[in-house]
Backbone atoms as SQL, in Angstrom:
CREATE TABLE atoms (id INTEGER PRIMARY KEY, chain TEXT, resi INTEGER, resn TEXT, atom TEXT, x REAL, y REAL, z REAL);
INSERT INTO atoms VALUES
  (1, 'A', 1, 'MET', 'N', 171.224, 207.206, 64.783),
  (2, 'A', 1, 'MET', 'CA', 169.955, 208.057, 64.745),
  (3, 'A', 1, 'MET', 'C', 168.972, 207.570, 65.666),
  (4, 'A', 2, 'ASN', 'N', 168.438, 208.280, 66.622),
  (5, 'A', 2, 'ASN', 'CA', 167.395, 207.918, 67.413),
  (6, 'A', 2, 'ASN', 'C', 166.018, 207.814, 66.809),
  (7, 'A', 3, 'LYS', 'N', 165.253, 206.771, 66.897),
  (8, 'A', 3, 'LYS', 'CA', 163.916, 206.704, 66.340),
  (9, 'A', 3, 'LYS', 'C', 162.930, 207.427, 67.391),
  (10, 'A', 4, 'LEU', 'N', 162.177, 208.147, 66.707),
  (11, 'A', 4, 'LEU', 'CA', 161.146, 208.924, 67.502),
  (12, 'A', 4, 'LEU', 'C', 159.842, 208.231, 67.603),
  (13, 'A', 5, 'ILE', 'N', 159.053, 208.164, 68.756),
  (14, 'A', 5, 'ILE', 'CA', 157.916, 207.474, 68.844),
  (15, 'A', 5, 'ILE', 'C', 156.775, 208.390, 69.105),
  (16, 'A', 6, 'LYS', 'N', 155.778, 208.229, 68.281),
  (17, 'A', 6, 'LYS', 'CA', 154.598, 209.089, 68.350),
  (18, 'A', 6, 'LYS', 'C', 153.760, 208.650, 69.593),
  (19, 'A', 7, 'THR', 'N', 153.475, 209.462, 70.454),
  (20, 'A', 7, 'THR', 'CA', 152.761, 209.173, 71.748),
  (21, 'A', 7, 'THR', 'C', 151.603, 210.147, 71.719),
  (22, 'A', 8, 'THR', 'N', 150.427, 209.642, 72.207),
  (23, 'A', 8, 'THR', 'CA', 149.124, 210.333, 72.199),
  (24, 'A', 8, 'THR', 'C', 148.592, 210.514, 73.543),
  (25, 'A', 9, 'ASN', 'N', 148.081, 211.686, 73.850),
  (26, 'A', 9, 'ASN', 'CA', 147.521, 212.005, 75.154),
  (27, 'A', 9, 'ASN', 'C', 146.039, 211.279, 75.059),
  (28, 'A', 10, 'PRO', 'N', 145.723, 210.382, 75.956),
  (29, 'A', 10, 'PRO', 'CA', 144.500, 209.660, 75.732),
  (30, 'A', 10, 'PRO', 'C', 143.259, 210.548, 75.892),
  (31, 'A', 11, 'TYR', 'N', 143.457, 211.715, 76.618),
  (32, 'A', 11, 'TYR', 'CA', 142.360, 212.616, 77.003),
  (33, 'A', 11, 'TYR', 'C', 142.096, 213.716, 75.888),
  (34, 'A', 12, 'SER', 'N', 143.087, 214.263, 75.414),
  (35, 'A', 12, 'SER', 'CA', 143.061, 215.314, 74.455),
  (36, 'A', 12, 'SER', 'C', 143.137, 214.829, 72.997),
  (37, 'A', 13, 'GLY', 'N', 143.750, 213.701, 72.803),
  (38, 'A', 13, 'GLY', 'CA', 144.025, 213.228, 71.399),
  (39, 'A', 13, 'GLY', 'C', 145.293, 213.813, 70.827),
  (40, 'A', 14, 'GLU', 'N', 145.843, 214.813, 71.379),
  (41, 'A', 14, 'GLU', 'CA', 147.058, 215.384, 70.949),
  (42, 'A', 14, 'GLU', 'C', 148.236, 214.523, 70.990),
  (43, 'A', 15, 'SER', 'N', 149.212, 214.675, 70.224),
  (44, 'A', 15, 'SER', 'CA', 150.347, 213.699, 70.066),
  (45, 'A', 15, 'SER', 'C', 151.625, 214.539, 70.214),
  (46, 'A', 16, 'ALA', 'N', 152.668, 213.764, 70.604),
  (47, 'A', 16, 'ALA', 'CA', 154.046, 214.352, 70.730),
  (48, 'A', 16, 'ALA', 'C', 154.900, 213.215, 70.236),
  (49, 'A', 17, 'MET', 'N', 156.068, 213.623, 69.616),
  (50, 'A', 17, 'MET', 'CA', 157.164, 212.697, 69.202),
  (51, 'A', 17, 'MET', 'C', 158.185, 212.612, 70.297),
  (52, 'A', 18, 'LEU', 'N', 158.448, 211.369, 70.883),
  (53, 'A', 18, 'LEU', 'CA', 159.426, 211.220, 71.993),
  (54, 'A', 18, 'LEU', 'C', 160.544, 210.426, 71.630),
  (55, 'A', 19, 'THR', 'N', 161.626, 210.709, 72.215),
  (56, 'A', 19, 'THR', 'CA', 162.753, 209.667, 72.133),
  (57, 'A', 19, 'THR', 'C', 162.512, 208.487, 72.823),
  (58, 'A', 20, 'PRO', 'N', 163.160, 207.407, 72.578),
  (59, 'A', 20, 'PRO', 'CA', 162.953, 206.118, 73.430),
  (60, 'A', 20, 'PRO', 'C', 163.101, 206.385, 74.924),
  (61, 'A', 21, 'GLU', 'N', 164.078, 207.152, 75.308),
  (62, 'A', 21, 'GLU', 'CA', 164.146, 207.493, 76.715),
  (63, 'A', 21, 'GLU', 'C', 163.024, 208.168, 77.293),
  (64, 'A', 22, 'GLU', 'N', 162.407, 209.226, 76.558),
  (65, 'A', 22, 'GLU', 'CA', 161.305, 209.960, 76.900),
  (66, 'A', 22, 'GLU', 'C', 160.045, 209.044, 76.934),
  (67, 'A', 23, 'HIS', 'N', 159.971, 208.110, 76.006),
  (68, 'A', 23, 'HIS', 'CA', 158.767, 207.245, 75.945),
  (69, 'A', 23, 'HIS', 'C', 158.760, 206.255, 76.999),
  (70, 'A', 24, 'LYS', 'N', 159.911, 205.761, 77.448),
  (71, 'A', 24, 'LYS', 'CA', 160.007, 204.853, 78.572),
  (72, 'A', 24, 'LYS', 'C', 159.553, 205.656, 79.914),
  (73, 'A', 25, 'LEU', 'N', 160.132, 206.729, 80.044),
  (74, 'A', 25, 'LEU', 'CA', 159.678, 207.653, 81.207),
  (75, 'A', 25, 'LEU', 'C', 158.278, 207.855, 81.271),
  (76, 'A', 26, 'TYR', 'N', 157.682, 208.253, 80.130),
  (77, 'A', 26, 'TYR', 'CA', 156.181, 208.529, 79.990),
  (78, 'A', 26, 'TYR', 'C', 155.386, 207.322, 80.498),
  (79, 'A', 27, 'HIS', 'N', 155.599, 206.078, 80.016),
  (80, 'A', 27, 'HIS', 'CA', 155.080, 205.042, 80.485),
  (81, 'A', 27, 'HIS', 'C', 155.305, 204.690, 82.019),
  (82, 'A', 28, 'ARG', 'N', 156.441, 205.012, 82.449),
  (83, 'A', 28, 'ARG', 'CA', 156.778, 204.912, 83.974),
  (84, 'A', 28, 'ARG', 'C', 155.770, 205.878, 84.624),
  (85, 'A', 29, 'ILE', 'N', 155.684, 206.996, 84.340),
  (86, 'A', 29, 'ILE', 'CA', 154.818, 208.000, 84.900),
  (87, 'A', 29, 'ILE', 'C', 153.357, 207.480, 84.951),
  (88, 'A', 30, 'LYS', 'N', 152.892, 206.996, 83.828),
  (89, 'A', 30, 'LYS', 'CA', 151.504, 206.425, 83.711),
  (90, 'A', 30, 'LYS', 'C', 151.252, 205.273, 84.777),
  (91, 'A', 31, 'ASN', 'N', 152.343, 204.366, 84.817),
  (92, 'A', 31, 'ASN', 'CA', 152.162, 203.244, 85.647),
  (93, 'A', 31, 'ASN', 'C', 152.277, 203.538, 87.144),
  (94, 'A', 32, 'LEU', 'N', 153.171, 204.601, 87.422),
  (95, 'A', 32, 'LEU', 'CA', 153.240, 205.111, 88.892),
  (96, 'A', 32, 'LEU', 'C', 151.805, 205.595, 89.193),
  (97, 'A', 33, 'GLU', 'N', 151.215, 206.321, 88.276),
  (98, 'A', 33, 'GLU', 'CA', 149.924, 206.883, 88.655),
  (99, 'A', 33, 'GLU', 'C', 148.873, 205.848, 88.899),
  (100, 'A', 34, 'LEU', 'N', 148.802, 204.754, 88.111),
  (101, 'A', 34, 'LEU', 'CA', 147.951, 203.656, 88.235),
  (102, 'A', 34, 'LEU', 'C', 148.201, 202.892, 89.609),
  (103, 'A', 35, 'ALA', 'N', 149.429, 202.948, 90.008),
  (104, 'A', 35, 'ALA', 'CA', 149.819, 202.285, 91.290),
  (105, 'A', 35, 'ALA', 'C', 149.732, 203.142, 92.404),
  (106, 'A', 36, 'GLU', 'N', 149.344, 204.393, 92.208),
  (107, 'A', 36, 'GLU', 'CA', 149.122, 205.340, 93.218),
  (108, 'A', 36, 'GLU', 'C', 150.329, 205.831, 93.971),
  (109, 'A', 37, 'LEU', 'N', 151.462, 205.767, 93.293),
  (110, 'A', 37, 'LEU', 'CA', 152.816, 206.108, 93.916),
  (111, 'A', 37, 'LEU', 'C', 153.032, 207.427, 93.468),
  (112, 'A', 38, 'TYR', 'N', 152.436, 208.493, 94.143),
  (113, 'A', 38, 'TYR', 'CA', 152.445, 209.796, 93.658),
  (114, 'A', 38, 'TYR', 'C', 153.733, 210.662, 93.927),
  (115, 'A', 39, 'ASP', 'N', 154.324, 210.241, 95.004),
  (116, 'A', 39, 'ASP', 'CA', 155.702, 210.985, 95.289),
  (117, 'A', 39, 'ASP', 'C', 156.660, 210.484, 94.143),
  (118, 'A', 40, 'GLU', 'N', 156.805, 209.251, 93.852),
  (119, 'A', 40, 'GLU', 'CA', 157.685, 208.932, 92.764),
  (120, 'A', 40, 'GLU', 'C', 157.201, 209.395, 91.345),
  (121, 'A', 41, 'MET', 'N', 155.832, 209.435, 91.114),
  (122, 'A', 41, 'MET', 'CA', 155.320, 209.992, 90.073),
  (123, 'A', 41, 'MET', 'C', 155.684, 211.407, 89.842),
  (124, 'A', 42, 'GLN', 'N', 155.624, 212.221, 90.892),
  (125, 'A', 42, 'GLN', 'CA', 156.148, 213.629, 90.757),
  (126, 'A', 42, 'GLN', 'C', 157.511, 213.891, 90.447),
  (127, 'A', 43, 'LYS', 'N', 158.438, 212.964, 90.940),
  (128, 'A', 43, 'LYS', 'CA', 159.867, 213.024, 90.607),
  (129, 'A', 43, 'LYS', 'C', 159.947, 212.762, 89.116),
  (130, 'A', 44, 'ALA', 'N', 159.237, 211.722, 88.608),
  (131, 'A', 44, 'ALA', 'CA', 159.373, 211.481, 87.194),
  (132, 'A', 44, 'ALA', 'C', 158.872, 212.543, 86.226),
  (133, 'A', 45, 'LEU', 'N', 157.701, 213.075, 86.815),
  (134, 'A', 45, 'LEU', 'CA', 157.128, 214.314, 86.026),
  (135, 'A', 45, 'LEU', 'C', 158.086, 215.485, 85.870),
  (136, 'A', 46, 'SER', 'N', 158.767, 215.590, 87.019),
  (137, 'A', 46, 'SER', 'CA', 159.670, 216.722, 87.062),
  (138, 'A', 46, 'SER', 'C', 160.884, 216.463, 86.067),
  (139, 'A', 47, 'LYS', 'N', 161.335, 215.281, 85.959),
  (140, 'A', 47, 'LYS', 'CA', 162.413, 214.920, 85.046),
  (141, 'A', 47, 'LYS', 'C', 161.842, 214.951, 83.527),
  (142, 'A', 48, 'PHE', 'N', 160.670, 214.556, 83.437),
  (143, 'A', 48, 'PHE', 'CA', 160.152, 214.538, 81.905),
  (144, 'A', 48, 'PHE', 'C', 159.925, 216.023, 81.507),
  (145, 'A', 49, 'SER', 'N', 159.421, 216.930, 82.439),
  (146, 'A', 49, 'SER', 'CA', 159.275, 218.343, 82.025),
  (147, 'A', 49, 'SER', 'C', 160.559, 218.967, 81.712),
  (148, 'A', 50, 'ARG', 'N', 161.752, 218.557, 82.341),
  (149, 'A', 50, 'ARG', 'CA', 163.072, 219.039, 81.932),
  (150, 'A', 50, 'ARG', 'C', 163.601, 218.676, 80.689),
  (151, 'A', 51, 'LEU', 'N', 163.287, 217.243, 80.338),
  (152, 'A', 51, 'LEU', 'CA', 163.799, 216.687, 79.086),
  (153, 'A', 51, 'LEU', 'C', 163.096, 217.096, 77.942),
  (154, 'A', 52, 'ASN', 'N', 161.749, 217.388, 78.067),
  (155, 'A', 52, 'ASN', 'CA', 161.028, 217.806, 76.888),
  (156, 'A', 52, 'ASN', 'C', 159.771, 218.557, 77.307),
  (157, 'A', 53, 'PRO', 'N', 159.962, 219.914, 77.646),
  (158, 'A', 53, 'PRO', 'CA', 158.838, 220.690, 78.117),
  (159, 'A', 53, 'PRO', 'C', 157.691, 220.788, 77.218),
  (160, 'A', 54, 'LYS', 'N', 157.799, 220.756, 76.000),
  (161, 'A', 54, 'LYS', 'CA', 156.676, 220.975, 74.964),
  (162, 'A', 54, 'LYS', 'C', 155.895, 219.556, 74.972),
  (163, 'A', 55, 'ALA', 'N', 156.552, 218.394, 74.998),
  (164, 'A', 55, 'ALA', 'CA', 155.816, 217.186, 75.161),
  (165, 'A', 55, 'ALA', 'C', 155.206, 216.956, 76.436),
  (166, 'A', 56, 'TYR', 'N', 155.815, 217.424, 77.427),
  (167, 'A', 56, 'TYR', 'CA', 155.226, 217.495, 78.775),
  (168, 'A', 56, 'TYR', 'C', 153.838, 218.199, 78.864),
  (169, 'A', 57, 'MET', 'N', 153.693, 219.302, 78.203),
  (170, 'A', 57, 'MET', 'CA', 152.483, 220.250, 78.153),
  (171, 'A', 57, 'MET', 'C', 151.376, 219.445, 77.414),
  (172, 'A', 58, 'THR', 'N', 151.840, 218.745, 76.283),
  (173, 'A', 58, 'THR', 'CA', 150.991, 217.991, 75.384),
  (174, 'A', 58, 'THR', 'C', 150.415, 216.729, 75.957),
  (175, 'A', 59, 'LEU', 'N', 151.200, 216.168, 76.662),
  (176, 'A', 59, 'LEU', 'CA', 150.899, 214.791, 77.127),
  (177, 'A', 59, 'LEU', 'C', 150.421, 214.590, 78.618),
  (178, 'A', 60, 'LEU', 'N', 151.161, 215.361, 79.518),
  (179, 'A', 60, 'LEU', 'CA', 150.966, 215.174, 80.893),
  (180, 'A', 60, 'LEU', 'C', 150.452, 216.287, 81.780),
  (181, 'A', 61, 'ASP', 'N', 150.348, 217.476, 81.174),
  (182, 'A', 61, 'ASP', 'CA', 149.904, 218.598, 81.993),
  (183, 'A', 61, 'ASP', 'C', 148.376, 218.832, 82.024);
């Protein structure tokens, strides 16, 4: 059984439950944003939006 991880949008305060894979990808996206690696960030955003569209809208859109 996969453990779900509660992840919160720092701007809206809304949360979503993510699988470990999605949680890792979420943090990769945030780190790429901090590093200003926007091309890689867009690829990761695209993957995240396909994996979990609802969480994408809550956390990253």
